[in-house]
N, C-alpha and C positions, 0 to 999 in steps of 0.2 A: 327255294327259299335260301337267303344268304345265312352265313353264320351268325351275324349280328341279329338277324330277325328271329333264327332259331333260340338263341340265348334270351332274347327278349320275352320270347312266347313262354319258354321255361320259366322265366321269373315270374311273369304274369299268372301262369297256372299255378306255381308255387306260393306265390303271394298270399291268397286267402288262407291255404294250409297255415301259413306261419302266423298270420295275424289271428287265425282261430285257436292255434296253440297258446298265443301270448295271451289272448282273451280268457282261456281256459285257466292259464296258470294265475291271472290276476282274480279270477272269480274263486279259485280255491284259496288264494291268499285272503280274499275278503271274507269267506267263509270260515276259515281258520280265526281272523281277527274277530268276528263275530262270536263265534262259539268259545273262544278263550279270552275274550275282552277283559274280563277281570285279572286274569293272571297276567295279559301284558301291561295292564295298569300297575299292577304290583311289581312288576320289573323296571316301569318307567323311572322312578327316582334313581335307581342304580344305572341305567343307560344314560340318563341326564347328567350324573356325576362323573361317568368315565368319559364322556364326550368333552365335559367342561373343563374337568382337571387332568385328564389324561392324554387326550388327542389334540384338542385346541392348543396346549402349549407347545406340541411338537413343532409348530411353526416357529417357535421363538429361537429354536436350535440353529437358526441360519446365523444368530449373533457369534456363533463359533467361528465363523470364518469372516467376521468383521472386528473392526475397532468400534465396539459399540458404544455410543454416546447417547444418555438419556436426552441431552438436549436435541440432537438431530434425530433420534429415532431409528428404527430399523430401516425404514426406507432411504434415509440419507446418510447412515453411517458409513465409514470408508470400508471397502472389501479389501482383504488382505490374504486370502486363501487359506493357506494350511500353516501360516506363520505361528499361530498359538499351539498348534500340534507340534511342531518343529521344536518350539521354546521349550515343551513340557517333556517331551522324550529326551531332550539334549539336558536337560536340567540334572543336577546332581543328585536332588532328591527322589528321583524318579525311580531308580532301583531300590532305594530304601522303602518308599512308599509300596511299592509292588511286593517287597518281600513281606512285609508286616500284614499288609492286607491279605495276601494270599495264604499265609501262615495261621492267621486267626480264622479264617474261613475254613481251612484245613481243618484245623482242629475242632472246629464246629461239626464239620461233616463227618469227622472219625468217632468223636465222642458224643456229640448232642444228637445227631441225627437218629442213631440207632436206639437211643434212650426211650423216646415215646413208644416204639414198638415193643421193647422189652416190658415197659411198664403196661401197656395194653394188654400183652399176654399174660402177665401177672394177675391184673385187675380181672381178666375173663374168668380165672381159674377160681376166684372167690366165690363160694357157695352162698354165703349170707349177704342178700342184697342190702340190708342195712348198714352192715360194715363195708360192702363195696361202695355204696354211695358217699358214706363218711370219708373214706379215703380219696374217693374222686374229688369231692369238695375241698379237701385239705390241698391236694396237689395241684387244683386249679386256681386257688387264692393268689399265689404270687403273680401270676399272669397279669392281674388287676393292679398291681403294685407299680408305681412310675420308678424308672431308673434312679431318678433322684433320691427317692427312699431307699432304693437298694444299694446305692452308693454310700449313702449315710450309714445304713446297717453295716456295710461292709467296712467303712473306717472304724465304726465302733468296735467291731469284732478283731479286726486285724492291725490296727494302729500300733506301731512300735513303741509308744509310749503310753498310751491309755488304753489300748484294746484288751478286750477280755482273753482272747487267747495267748496272747504275750503276757499278759499277768498270770495266768495258769502255769505257762512254761517258766517263768521266773520263779514263780511259787515251788516249783518242783526242782529248782535247782539249775535250770537251763538258761541260755543267753537267749535275749530276744530277738527275733527275728524281723527284718524288715520286709514284711510280705508287700507293702504298697510302695516301697523305694528302690526295691532290687529288680532290675530287668529280667532277671530269671523267672520270676514268679509271675509276670505281668498278663502274659498269653494264657497261662493256666487259670489265673484268677479270672479273667474275662470269660473264658470256656465255662468255669464252674458256675458262674453268676447266670449265665444263659441257659445251663442245664436245670440249675434250681427254680428259674422263671419260668420257663417256657415247656419243660418237659411234659407236666400235666395237662397243659392245654393241647399239646401235640397229640396226646392220645386220643382227643375226640374223633378224629376222621378214622383213626385206625379201630377204635371200638365200633364205630358204625361200620366198617367193613366187615368186622368179625361177626357181627350181629347177622350179617346176610349169609353166613355160612350153612349149609344145609345141616340140621341135627343129624339126619341120618347116616351121615358120613362118620359123625362120632359113634353112634349106636354100633355101625358095622365094625368100627375100629376097635370097640370095647368086646365085641364078639370075637374079634381075631386075638384078643390078649394084650391089646396096645394100653400102656399107661398115659398118664398126662403128657409126659414129655414127648412121647411118640407121637400123641395127638396134635401136639402144638408143631411139632416138627413135620409131618407128613400130611396133615390136614389143614392147620390154621394159617401157617406161613405161606403155603402155596396158594391158598385161597385169596390171601391179601397181598400177594407178590406185585399184581398190576397196580395196585395203589401205591405201594412201597417205591415202585419204579418210577410212577408219574410225579409222586413228591419228591424224589431225588434229582429228576430232571429239573423241574421247577427251582429247587433249591439252588442247583447249578447256575441258575440264571441270576441268583442274587450273590454271586460269590465275591463279587466286588463292592458288595455294600455290606459292611460288618456291623454297621450300627453306631451312627455318629454320637448320639447322645451318651451312649455307655461309654465309649471311648474317652470323649471328650471330658466326661465327669470324673473318670478314673485316671486320667493322664496327668502327669505332674512332670517337673524338669528332670527330675532323676531317671524316668523311664521314656523320655521322649524318644529316644532312639529306637525302641519297639513299639512305641503306641502311635505314632504318627501315621494316619491311614490317609487315603484318599479324600475320605470325607472331611478330616480335620483340616486337610491342606487346603480344600476348596472353600471351607469356611474362612479360613485366615484370608486367602486371596480374593474370593469372590466377594465376601461380606465385609470384612473389616477393610480392606484396601481397594474396595471397589472396582475389581478386574473382571467384570461381568463375562466378557468374551473369553477370557483364559480359563475360567472356572466352567464356562459352559462346555468348552472344548474337552476338559477333563472328564465332565461328567457324560458328554457324548462317547468318549472312548469308553467308559466303564459300561455304558449301556451296550454298544457294539460288542464289547467282550462278552457280555451276558447273553447276548442273542445267539452269538457263535457257538458259545458253550451248550445252549439248549438245543439249537438245531443239529449240532453233532452228537450229543447225547441221545437225542431222540431218534436219528437213524440209526445209531448203534444199538439202540434198545430193540428197534424193529428187525434189524438184522438178526437179533437172538430169539426173534419170536414173540416180543413183547408187545402189548398195543401202542404204547407212547402216549405223547401228549394230543398229537394230532395226525 
């Protein structure tokens, strides 16, 4: 028997087994769909949303390599390769935009990210359930306020001429401070707004993780003489460490997105040198000036940076023994 004949015989003999395994897998899938059909139906709107608004638009990224014209469309627009990326990286504003974006994101990571963790630990230590629910409700409410309203409140509180804070300072004999017009205050002001608005909402995941901690661990710690701080440090924090690491990795993925609406509403001519970020730059060039290909190239650059950071952080977390995102 020749080599070709033997190979054909092996393929023939292995064929039914492969087809049988495939039919078995399809049968299991059909059984799972039939058993959990209502759960899959419940997830269907979310799946459709992500397909339409997250995956389908990915095809439009090709215009970053074109001189896109709405008249000619994607198929007939001129291809220019990496021209828009070269223009962006050689632009004098690139370093300024990168600095502002990274500094705002760094401040959020350093000051805002740990705040929901600390707040969750404090809420978990409250013994009165009524008071705990009241505090949770109070800290949740700012999340539902729009950035327009928050910016308006900020102007009312910190305006140099009519702001409440400056009026108090003036009545106490001090000089009015330009919180909204001095570049040195801008990054800290944005960070404070995010902390006030989102800290309470960020506690939801951490409180859920804390609720899953085995109560027997706390009982054993009490027997050993551990106080509240020791229980938090040696039991609660290690128990939710994986959740903290996963959320931190996901947070790194959005390090280039600092929130267009917030920055745009708070920005003015006096602080433009520290307020202009990639999102506001894309708005000016992409929406106002109609440079769709150029702004898409900037958006693609931001996405690539986010993906690289997530992959690198995930590998680093696994190297240190954590589960990571995937």
